MDAnalysis code that builds the backbone (N, CA, C; Angstrom):
import MDAnalysis as mda
import numpy as np

u = mda.Universe.empty(360, n_residues=120, atom_resindex=np.repeat(np.arange(120), 3), trajectory=True)
u.add_TopologyAttr("name", ["N", "CA", "C"] * 120)
u.add_TopologyAttr("resid", np.arange(1, 121))
u.add_TopologyAttr("resname", ["MET", "LYS", "PRO", "THR", "ASN", "ASN", "SER", "ASN", "ILE", "GLU", "HIS", "SER", "PRO", "SER", "GLU", "PRO", "ALA", "SER", "LEU", "ARG", "THR", "LEU", "ARG", "ILE", "LEU", "THR", "VAL", "ALA", "MET", "THR", "ILE", "VAL", "MET", "ILE", "PHE", "GLY", "PHE", "ILE", "LEU", "ILE", "VAL", "SER", "LEU", "LEU", "SER", "ILE", "ALA", "ILE", "GLN", "LYS", "ASN", "ILE", "ALA", "GLN", "LYS", "GLN", "LYS", "LEU", "ASN", "PRO", "ILE", "GLN", "ILE", "ALA", "ILE", "THR", "GLU", "ASN", "GLU", "PHE", "LEU", "SER", "SER", "ILE", "THR", "TYR", "SER", "SER", "ASP", "TYR", "THR", "ILE", "LEU", "LEU", "ILE", "SER", "GLY", "ASP", "ASP", "ASN", "ILE", "GLN", "SER", "LEU", "ARG", "ILE", "LEU", "SER", "ASN", "LYS", "THR", "GLY", "LYS", "ILE", "LEU", "SER", "ASN", "THR", "LEU", "VAL", "SER", "ASP", "LEU", "LEU", "SER", "MET", "ASP", "SER", "GLU", "LYS"])
u.atoms.positions = np.array([
    [62.832, -35.962, 0.647],
    [62.477, -34.855, 1.588],
    [60.982, -34.700, 0.711],
    [60.304, -34.280, 1.802],
    [58.707, -33.975, 1.359],
    [58.821, -32.267, 1.041],
    [57.891, -32.112, 0.137],
    [57.865, -30.737, -0.148],
    [56.837, -30.070, 0.656],
    [56.930, -28.968, 1.618],
    [56.304, -28.342, 2.270],
    [54.581, -27.358, 1.595],
    [54.088, -27.205, 2.346],
    [52.893, -26.729, 1.716],
    [53.057, -25.220, 1.070],
    [54.168, -24.611, 1.412],
    [54.602, -23.360, 0.828],
    [55.124, -23.590, -0.709],
    [55.803, -24.672, -0.843],
    [56.343, -24.821, -2.313],
    [55.115, -25.134, -3.081],
    [54.172, -25.692, -2.448],
    [52.855, -25.840, -3.713],
    [52.197, -24.668, -3.782],
    [52.217, -23.398, -3.128],
    [51.500, -22.292, -3.433],
    [52.120, -21.576, -4.278],
    [53.956, -21.712, -4.168],
    [54.477, -20.967, -5.066],
    [54.859, -21.689, -6.609],
    [54.335, -22.828, -7.014],
    [54.441, -23.653, -8.144],
    [52.985, -23.396, -8.630],
    [51.978, -23.283, -8.068],
    [50.708, -23.096, -8.590],
    [50.565, -22.160, -9.389],
    [49.550, -22.167, -10.571],
    [49.428, -21.286, -11.634],
    [48.726, -19.926, -11.142],
    [49.280, -18.849, -11.613],
    [48.565, -17.693, -10.959],
    [47.454, -17.561, -11.952],
    [46.573, -16.433, -11.404],
    [45.186, -16.465, -11.825],
    [45.591, -15.218, -13.055],
    [44.802, -15.402, -14.390],
    [45.040, -14.446, -15.215],
    [44.466, -13.505, -14.940],
    [44.941, -12.269, -15.592],
    [44.663, -10.541, -15.163],
    [43.206, -10.535, -15.691],
    [42.665, -11.165, -16.432],
    [41.363, -10.785, -17.164],
    [40.093, -11.456, -15.953],
    [40.601, -12.593, -15.300],
    [40.063, -13.283, -14.405],
    [39.549, -12.454, -12.968],
    [40.881, -12.285, -12.651],
    [41.224, -11.427, -11.282],
    [40.053, -10.167, -11.492],
    [40.319, -9.138, -12.803],
    [39.428, -8.080, -12.824],
    [37.980, -8.433, -12.823],
    [37.809, -9.525, -13.648],
    [36.117, -10.119, -13.749],
    [35.706, -10.342, -12.080],
    [36.405, -10.918, -11.361],
    [36.135, -10.958, -9.857],
    [35.905, -10.155, -9.094],
    [36.886, -8.918, -9.318],
    [37.020, -7.545, -8.559],
    [35.607, -6.945, -8.931],
    [35.079, -6.888, -10.092],
    [34.031, -6.504, -10.809],
    [32.755, -6.823, -10.449],
    [32.460, -8.140, -10.085],
    [31.498, -9.020, -9.682],
    [31.210, -8.621, -8.236],
    [32.210, -8.571, -7.294],
    [32.214, -8.107, -6.142],
    [31.592, -6.847, -5.897],
    [32.272, -5.698, -6.613],
    [32.184, -4.439, -6.620],
    [30.456, -4.316, -6.960],
    [30.146, -5.055, -8.247],
    [28.731, -4.988, -8.647],
    [27.841, -5.530, -7.677],
    [27.920, -6.713, -7.233],
    [27.051, -7.086, -5.838],
    [27.151, -6.027, -4.903],
    [28.250, -5.238, -4.461],
    [27.896, -4.360, -3.125],
    [26.722, -3.229, -3.561],
    [27.324, -3.007, -4.961],
    [26.121, -1.521, -5.490],
    [25.282, -1.819, -5.565],
    [24.776, -3.256, -5.818],
    [23.049, -3.384, -6.006],
    [22.868, -3.757, -4.535],
    [23.177, -4.233, -3.914],
    [22.607, -4.378, -2.548],
    [22.796, -3.096, -1.769],
    [23.516, -1.857, -1.865],
    [23.107, -0.451, -1.472],
    [21.827, -0.181, -2.108],
    [22.314, -0.411, -3.546],
    [20.817, 0.235, -4.214],
    [19.666, -0.303, -4.036],
    [19.384, -1.556, -3.638],
    [18.265, -2.233, -3.100],
    [17.950, -1.481, -2.004],
    [18.621, -1.553, -0.656],
    [18.421, -0.995, 0.539],
    [17.822, 0.331, 0.169],
    [18.307, 1.350, -0.633],
    [18.290, 2.737, -0.943],
    [16.795, 2.851, -1.451],
    [16.661, 1.822, -2.361],
    [14.906, 1.704, -3.073],
    [13.990, 1.633, -1.897],
    [14.442, 0.490, -1.277],
    [13.088, 0.153, -0.137],
    [13.283, 1.323, 0.999],
    [14.349, 1.874, 1.350],
    [14.183, 3.025, 2.346],
    [13.128, 4.138, 1.660],
    [13.598, 4.649, 0.256],
    [12.925, 5.782, 0.112],
    [11.431, 5.369, -0.511],
    [11.153, 4.020, -0.889],
    [9.795, 3.851, -1.050],
    [8.874, 3.734, 0.730],
    [9.507, 3.186, 1.470],
    [8.981, 3.225, 2.786],
    [8.712, 4.496, 3.446],
    [9.653, 5.540, 3.117],
    [9.485, 6.917, 3.525],
    [8.252, 7.465, 2.597],
    [8.125, 7.335, 1.431],
    [7.169, 7.835, 0.442],
    [5.984, 7.197, 0.960],
    [5.790, 6.041, 1.244],
    [4.510, 5.583, 1.636],
    [3.713, 5.878, 3.274],
    [5.006, 6.177, 3.722],
    [4.671, 6.850, 5.121],
    [3.950, 8.026, 5.082],
    [4.835, 8.643, 4.307],
    [4.531, 10.538, 4.106],
    [2.864, 10.448, 3.452],
    [2.710, 9.439, 2.912],
    [1.479, 9.743, 1.835],
    [0.538, 9.253, 2.907],
    [0.487, 8.154, 3.652],
    [-0.562, 7.757, 4.543],
    [-0.493, 8.824, 5.444],
    [0.219, 9.675, 6.114],
    [0.137, 10.458, 7.068],
    [-0.323, 11.634, 6.455],
    [-0.388, 12.142, 5.459],
    [-1.142, 13.161, 4.572],
    [-2.653, 13.051, 4.344],
    [-3.089, 11.823, 4.595],
    [-4.454, 11.213, 4.073],
    [-5.431, 11.907, 5.170],
    [-6.378, 12.480, 5.014],
    [-7.408, 12.966, 6.276],
    [-8.317, 12.146, 5.989],
    [-8.637, 11.050, 7.267],
    [-9.352, 10.492, 6.908],
    [-10.543, 10.843, 7.616],
    [-11.817, 10.442, 7.330],
    [-13.022, 10.736, 8.013],
    [-12.981, 10.063, 9.110],
    [-13.555, 10.828, 10.412],
    [-13.711, 10.377, 11.689],
    [-15.085, 9.368, 11.828],
    [-15.087, 8.419, 12.115],
    [-16.236, 7.821, 12.205],
    [-17.444, 8.275, 13.247],
    [-16.794, 9.101, 14.144],
    [-17.563, 9.894, 15.284],
    [-18.460, 10.890, 14.404],
    [-17.955, 11.254, 13.590],
    [-18.749, 12.691, 12.675],
    [-19.696, 12.325, 12.016],
    [-19.907, 11.011, 11.696],
    [-21.359, 10.211, 11.069],
    [-22.142, 10.317, 11.860],
    [-23.453, 11.175, 11.536],
    [-24.401, 11.614, 12.538],
    [-25.813, 10.442, 12.160],
    [-25.876, 9.534, 13.106],
    [-26.826, 8.518, 12.639],
    [-27.940, 8.553, 13.799],
    [-29.160, 8.724, 13.546],
    [-30.178, 8.887, 14.762],
    [-30.445, 7.765, 15.458],
    [-31.249, 8.081, 16.427],
    [-31.422, 6.820, 17.224],
    [-32.055, 5.607, 16.501],
    [-33.353, 6.053, 15.971],
    [-33.766, 5.058, 14.966],
    [-33.266, 4.610, 13.410],
    [-32.053, 4.538, 13.404],
    [-31.344, 4.077, 12.433],
    [-30.199, 3.238, 12.665],
    [-29.947, 2.464, 12.240],
    [-28.990, 1.450, 12.005],
    [-27.889, 1.291, 11.128],
    [-26.597, 1.353, 11.238],
    [-25.858, 1.402, 10.094],
    [-25.516, -0.444, 9.762],
    [-26.002, -0.508, 8.427],
    [-26.007, -1.894, 7.965],
    [-24.679, -2.225, 7.033],
    [-24.354, -1.207, 6.490],
    [-22.845, -1.517, 5.630],
    [-22.153, -0.048, 5.458],
    [-20.773, -0.199, 5.396],
    [-20.065, 0.895, 5.305],
    [-19.209, 0.695, 4.041],
    [-18.776, 1.435, 3.223],
    [-17.843, 1.337, 2.034],
    [-16.983, 2.580, 1.988],
    [-15.758, 2.320, 2.267],
    [-14.566, 3.538, 1.779],
    [-14.056, 3.305, 0.216],
    [-13.942, 4.592, -0.105],
    [-13.094, 4.874, -1.083],
    [-12.248, 5.736, -1.191],
    [-11.486, 6.492, -1.927],
    [-10.670, 7.235, -1.753],
    [-11.307, 8.859, -1.369],
    [-12.182, 9.078, -2.080],
    [-13.169, 10.388, -2.254],
    [-14.012, 10.295, -1.382],
    [-15.145, 9.342, -1.308],
    [-16.522, 9.094, -0.735],
    [-16.558, 7.870, 0.511],
    [-17.533, 7.970, 1.353],
    [-17.897, 7.094, 2.265],
    [-19.319, 6.768, 2.063],
    [-19.814, 5.374, 1.803],
    [-21.332, 5.356, 1.437],
    [-21.636, 4.519, 2.628],
    [-22.473, 4.921, 3.410],
    [-23.189, 4.176, 4.278],
    [-24.891, 3.800, 3.890],
    [-24.991, 2.423, 4.108],
    [-26.605, 1.770, 4.092],
    [-26.796, 1.915, 5.241],
    [-28.066, 2.705, 5.291],
    [-28.450, 2.662, 6.653],
    [-29.968, 2.066, 6.974],
    [-30.282, 1.447, 7.825],
    [-31.689, 0.783, 8.174],
    [-32.468, 1.492, 8.942],
    [-33.941, 1.929, 8.832],
    [-34.467, 2.336, 9.801],
    [-35.363, 1.186, 10.218],
    [-35.998, 1.834, 11.623],
    [-36.946, 0.783, 12.475],
    [-37.949, -0.110, 11.515],
    [-38.514, 1.034, 10.646],
    [-39.481, 0.464, 9.642],
    [-38.915, -0.334, 8.603],
    [-37.570, -0.793, 8.701],
    [-36.956, -1.661, 7.314],
    [-36.715, -0.701, 5.918],
    [-36.938, 0.617, 6.261],
    [-36.672, 1.473, 5.318],
    [-34.810, 1.515, 4.931],
    [-34.473, 1.190, 4.087],
    [-32.953, 1.310, 4.093],
    [-32.991, 2.797, 2.817],
    [-31.360, 3.641, 3.215],
    [-31.111, 4.490, 2.677],
    [-29.522, 4.553, 2.487],
    [-29.183, 5.136, 1.417],
    [-27.843, 5.301, 1.051],
    [-27.500, 6.790, 1.274],
    [-26.445, 6.697, 2.357],
    [-25.496, 8.068, 2.599],
    [-24.356, 8.222, 2.105],
    [-24.247, 9.469, 1.362],
    [-22.623, 9.049, 0.600],
    [-21.982, 10.722, 1.368],
    [-21.025, 10.527, 1.955],
    [-20.117, 11.502, 2.496],
    [-18.853, 11.447, 1.785],
    [-18.807, 13.057, 1.900],
    [-17.021, 13.164, 1.250],
    [-16.394, 13.085, 2.337],
    [-15.023, 12.487, 1.923],
    [-13.981, 12.384, 2.543],
    [-13.269, 13.497, 2.942],
    [-13.228, 14.562, 2.006],
    [-12.369, 15.582, 1.813],
    [-13.104, 16.905, 3.105],
    [-14.675, 17.154, 3.272],
    [-15.200, 18.028, 4.137],
    [-15.869, 17.314, 5.004],
    [-16.348, 16.063, 4.422],
    [-17.311, 15.338, 5.738],
    [-18.821, 15.982, 5.877],
    [-18.961, 16.240, 4.458],
    [-20.319, 16.785, 4.486],
    [-21.378, 15.667, 3.549],
    [-22.443, 15.687, 4.096],
    [-23.683, 14.573, 3.250],
    [-23.724, 15.145, 1.965],
    [-23.151, 14.339, 0.882],
    [-23.345, 14.635, -0.451],
    [-24.850, 13.933, -0.833],
    [-25.117, 13.000, -0.298],
    [-26.363, 12.484, -1.065],
    [-26.883, 11.672, 0.267],
    [-28.623, 11.643, 0.588],
    [-29.146, 10.783, 1.236],
    [-30.436, 10.054, 0.515],
    [-30.067, 8.922, 0.018],
    [-31.258, 8.608, -1.217],
    [-31.767, 7.252, -0.487],
    [-33.046, 7.112, -0.597],
    [-33.503, 5.918, -0.228],
    [-33.504, 4.619, -1.505],
    [-33.253, 3.790, -1.053],
    [-32.560, 2.594, -1.633],
    [-34.238, 2.203, -2.745],
    [-35.214, 2.178, -2.001],
    [-36.645, 1.976, -2.602],
    [-36.546, 2.947, -4.023],
    [-36.275, 4.094, -3.834],
    [-36.182, 5.226, -4.982],
    [-35.083, 4.861, -6.082],
    [-33.908, 4.195, -5.718],
    [-32.864, 3.936, -6.845],
    [-33.613, 2.729, -7.498],
    [-34.095, 1.622, -6.528],
    [-34.521, 0.721, -7.439],
    [-35.897, 0.682, -8.372],
    [-36.365, 1.940, -8.017],
    [-37.829, 2.195, -8.901],
    [-37.150, 2.988, -10.217],
    [-35.996, 3.964, -10.055],
    [-35.538, 4.738, -11.058],
    [-35.001, 3.527, -12.164],
    [-34.366, 2.681, -11.327],
    [-33.449, 1.780, -12.207],
    [-34.402, 0.647, -13.067],
    [-35.575, 0.441, -12.455],
    [-36.548, -0.520, -13.215],
    [-37.319, 0.447, -14.381],
    [-37.399, 1.663, -14.109],
    [-37.953, 2.623, -15.434],
    [-37.027, 2.573, -16.463],
    [-36.023, 2.390, -16.211],
    [-35.009, 2.523, -17.337],
    [-35.062, 1.434, -18.336],
])
């Protein structure tokens, strides 16, 4: 007579208690790590969105450029916006704007900056 599959299960050695405990703890730790990862990613995304929403960006429409001036370059930093403006007569000037107030902090000719640098 052939033994049934149930008899094989009955005669198989049982798992030691320490191995069973280790397996349960591993599953529990995996679940905790998954939930922790999801929580950290969620909190980071909320903080980043809140930080982006709070920053007041300088509106490009507020930048006043006359008809005979052309915007050659624009550079953004956290506190300032720097514009390189070229005129009809190929005179370039650097205009520094405050991102917080929108006011013009400096309007300097590039040729003046170069002459000051060459004097040093």
